[in-house]
C-alpha positions as CSV (number, residue, x, y, z in Angstrom):
1,M,-62.7,-15.3,-4.9
2,N,-61.1,-18.5,-3.1
3,R,-63.6,-20.5,-1.2
4,H,-61.2,-21.4,1.3
5,V,-59.3,-19.4,2.8
6,I,-56.6,-18.5,5.9
7,V,-57.0,-15.3,7.4
8,R,-53.9,-13.7,9.2
9,T,-55.4,-11.2,11.1
10,K,-54.3,-9.4,14.2
11,A,-57.5,-8.0,15.3
12,R,-57.4,-8.9,19.3
13,P,-59.8,-7.3,22.2
14,D,-58.9,-5.5,24.8
15,A,-56.4,-6.8,27.0
16,A,-57.5,-5.4,30.4
17,A,-61.4,-6.4,29.4
18,V,-60.5,-10.0,28.7
19,K,-58.9,-9.9,32.0
20,V,-62.1,-9.1,33.7
21,L,-64.2,-10.9,31.8
22,A,-62.1,-14.0,32.8
23,G,-62.5,-13.2,36.1
24,A,-66.4,-12.3,35.8
25,G,-67.1,-16.3,34.2
26,V,-70.6,-17.0,32.0
27,A,-72.9,-16.4,34.2
28,T,-71.9,-12.7,34.9
29,V,-71.0,-11.7,31.5
30,H,-74.3,-12.8,30.0
31,E,-76.0,-10.7,32.4
32,A,-73.9,-7.9,31.8
33,M,-74.5,-8.1,28.1
34,G,-78.3,-8.1,28.3
35,R,-78.2,-11.7,28.4
36,R,-76.9,-12.0,25.1
37,G,-74.1,-13.9,23.7
38,L,-74.9,-17.5,24.8
39,L,-73.6,-20.6,23.0
40,D,-75.8,-23.5,22.8
41,P,-75.4,-25.3,26.3
42,V,-74.7,-28.7,24.5
43,L,-71.1,-27.7,24.3
44,R,-69.7,-28.7,27.5
45,P,-66.1,-28.9,29.7
46,V,-64.6,-32.1,28.9
47,Y,-63.7,-31.8,32.8
48,P,-64.7,-29.2,35.4
49,G,-63.4,-26.2,37.0
50,T,-62.1,-24.3,35.0
51,R,-62.2,-20.5,33.4
52,I,-61.1,-19.3,30.7
53,A,-61.3,-16.2,28.6
54,G,-59.6,-15.1,25.5
55,R,-59.1,-14.1,21.6
56,A,-60.9,-16.1,19.2
57,V,-58.9,-17.6,16.1
58,T,-62.1,-19.6,14.6
59,V,-62.1,-22.7,11.8
60,L,-64.6,-23.3,9.9
61,S,-64.0,-27.3,9.3
62,H,-65.9,-30.0,6.8
63,P,-67.3,-32.9,9.6
64,G,-65.2,-35.4,10.5
65,D,-61.9,-33.7,9.2
66,N,-59.4,-32.6,11.0
67,L,-57.4,-30.4,8.2
68,M,-58.2,-26.6,9.2
69,I,-57.7,-27.0,13.2
70,H,-53.9,-28.4,12.2
71,A,-54.0,-25.3,9.9
72,A,-55.1,-23.1,12.6
73,V,-52.7,-23.5,14.7
74,E,-50.2,-21.5,13.3
75,Q,-52.6,-18.4,13.1
76,C,-52.5,-19.2,17.0
77,G,-50.6,-17.0,20.1
78,E,-50.4,-16.4,23.8
79,G,-54.2,-16.3,25.5
80,D,-56.2,-17.3,22.5
81,V,-59.0,-19.4,22.4
82,L,-59.6,-21.8,19.1
83,A,-63.3,-21.8,18.0
84,V,-64.3,-25.0,15.8
85,A,-67.7,-24.8,13.4
86,T,-68.1,-27.5,11.0
87,T,-70.1,-27.3,8.1
88,S,-72.9,-29.7,9.3
89,L,-73.5,-31.4,12.4
90,S,-70.4,-33.7,13.6
91,H,-69.9,-35.8,16.8
92,D,-66.4,-36.9,15.5
93,G,-63.4,-37.0,17.3
94,M,-61.6,-34.3,16.0
95,F,-59.4,-32.5,18.9
96,G,-57.0,-34.7,21.2
97,E,-54.3,-34.7,23.2
98,L,-51.7,-34.2,20.4
99,L,-53.3,-31.1,19.1
100,A,-53.6,-30.0,22.6
101,T,-50.4,-30.1,23.1
102,S,-49.7,-28.1,19.9
103,L,-51.5,-25.5,20.9
104,Q,-50.3,-25.7,24.7
105,A,-47.1,-24.8,23.6
106,R,-47.9,-21.9,21.7
107,G,-49.8,-20.1,25.0
108,V,-53.3,-20.8,23.7
109,V,-55.8,-21.2,27.0
110,G,-58.5,-23.7,25.4
111,L,-61.0,-25.0,22.6
112,V,-64.6,-24.6,21.7
113,I,-65.4,-27.0,19.1
114,D,-68.7,-27.8,17.9
115,A,-68.2,-31.7,17.3
116,G,-66.1,-34.1,19.5
117,V,-62.9,-34.3,21.0
118,R,-61.1,-37.7,22.3
119,D,-58.2,-38.5,24.4
120,V,-60.5,-37.0,27.7
121,T,-57.6,-38.4,30.6
122,E,-54.7,-36.9,28.6
123,L,-56.5,-33.6,27.9
124,T,-57.2,-33.2,31.6
125,A,-53.9,-34.5,33.2
126,M,-52.7,-31.6,30.9
127,A,-55.2,-29.1,31.9
128,F,-56.0,-28.4,28.7
129,P,-60.0,-26.6,28.9
130,A,-62.1,-27.7,26.0
131,W,-65.7,-27.0,25.5
132,A,-67.1,-29.9,22.9
133,R,-70.5,-30.9,21.5
134,A,-69.6,-34.6,22.2
135,I,-66.6,-37.1,23.6
136,S,-65.8,-40.0,21.0
137,A,-62.9,-41.6,19.8
138,Q,-64.1,-41.7,16.3
139,G,-61.3,-41.0,14.1
140,T,-61.1,-38.2,11.6
141,V,-59.3,-37.7,8.2
142,K,-57.3,-34.5,6.7
143,A,-58.1,-34.0,3.0
144,T,-60.6,-31.3,2.8
145,A,-60.8,-27.6,2.7
146,G,-61.7,-25.1,5.0
147,S,-61.0,-21.4,5.9
148,V,-59.6,-20.2,9.7
149,N,-60.1,-16.5,10.8
150,V,-63.9,-15.8,8.6
151,P,-66.5,-15.3,10.5
152,V,-68.7,-18.7,11.6
153,V,-71.8,-20.0,13.5
154,L,-71.1,-21.6,16.7
155,G,-73.3,-23.5,18.9
156,G,-75.7,-20.7,17.4
157,A,-73.8,-17.6,17.8
158,Y,-71.9,-15.3,15.3
159,I,-68.4,-15.5,16.1
160,R,-65.6,-13.3,14.6
161,A,-61.8,-13.3,14.6
162,G,-60.9,-11.5,17.6
163,D,-63.8,-11.4,19.2
164,V,-63.9,-12.4,23.3
165,I,-64.6,-16.2,24.4
166,V,-66.0,-16.6,27.9
167,A,-66.1,-20.2,29.0
168,D,-66.7,-22.4,32.2
169,D,-69.2,-24.8,34.4
170,D,-71.8,-22.6,32.9
171,G,-70.8,-23.0,29.4
172,V,-69.6,-20.8,26.4
173,L,-70.3,-17.2,25.6
174,V,-69.1,-14.8,22.9
175,V,-68.3,-10.9,23.5
176,P,-67.9,-8.6,20.6
177,R,-64.5,-7.2,20.3
178,E,-65.6,-3.7,20.3
179,D,-68.1,-4.4,23.2
180,A,-65.3,-6.1,25.2
181,P,-64.3,-2.9,27.4
182,A,-67.9,-1.8,28.2
183,V,-69.1,-5.6,29.1
184,A,-66.0,-6.0,31.2
185,E,-66.7,-3.0,33.2
186,A,-70.6,-3.6,33.9
187,A,-69.7,-7.0,34.6
188,A,-67.0,-5.6,37.2
189,T,-70.2,-3.8,38.3
190,R,-72.4,-6.1,38.6
191,M,-69.5,-8.1,40.9
192,A,-69.7,-5.5,43.0
193,G,-73.3,-5.3,43.7
194,E,-73.3,-9.4,44.2
195,E,-70.4,-8.9,46.6
196,G,-72.7,-6.4,48.7
197,R,-75.7,-9.4,48.5
198,R,-74.0,-12.0,49.2
199,S,-73.3,-10.2,52.5
200,R,-77.1,-9.6,53.1
201,F,-77.7,-13.2,52.3
202,R,-75.4,-14.3,54.8
203,E,-77.0,-12.0,57.7
204,G,-80.2,-13.9,57.0
205,V,-82.0,-11.3,54.6
206,L,-84.8,-12.8,52.4
207,G,-84.5,-12.3,48.5
208,L,-87.9,-11.6,48.7
209,D,-87.0,-8.2,50.9
210,L,-83.6,-7.3,49.4
211,Y,-85.4,-7.1,45.9
212,G,-88.5,-6.0,47.1
213,L,-90.6,-8.3,45.7
214,R,-92.7,-8.5,48.0
215,A,-94.8,-6.0,46.2
216,D,-94.2,-7.9,42.5
217,L,-96.6,-10.6,43.9
218,D,-98.7,-8.8,45.8
219,R,-99.2,-7.2,42.5
220,L,-99.5,-10.5,41.0
221,G,-102.5,-11.3,43.2
222,V,-100.3,-14.1,45.1
223,R,-101.8,-14.6,48.4
224,Y,-100.7,-15.7,52.1
225,I,-103.0,-18.4,53.6
226,D,-102.4,-20.2,56.3
227,A,-103.1,-24.3,56.2
228,E,-106.3,-25.4,57.8
229,G,-105.9,-28.1,60.5
230,D,-102.4,-26.6,61.6
231,P,-101.7,-26.1,66.0
232,Q,-102.6,-22.5,66.9
């Protein structure tokens, strides 16, 4: 059995579900799927204000070596998200503007990498979204074998090729591809409910009353008292 492989796969989540998940964002999807799926919050966007969702193309790379990222570009297509894990902790700048240009030409919507990126000014100017453990100018080599489209653990989460990556300013989340339609439906229901609650909050209704939390306060023994010495 080969230790290092590049898997050619057509595994892909439901396109309509991905569209809903992209609109919902990380926090809503996280709640909709039972508060599961989050990657380590150390993975942060290199610039704010962007939200993506897409099919994961996974990479398992040696730290400080971006050979397999280059190999993975060939396996990427429209709407994909490149998800890069390393075999041990790395903060090196394994990804930059040139790789982003190559990915953008293939329609890739973003990158999640459990290592470093560089060329942040250029990535921002070209509007290529990336979430990373670090920003580092430290260069890398292209010398060590790894794998593409194999299951990886990235930011503490198990990700397979074809799963859905959702990412925004709140963080990064993975949705198993077979669960995507059900999670998207739950997320849409949650968004509709939140819009109704948003209207009530604008009217001045308190969360204590909207969610029936006064009974919980009472059950937990929380009591209201008047401060001594307040004017009557």
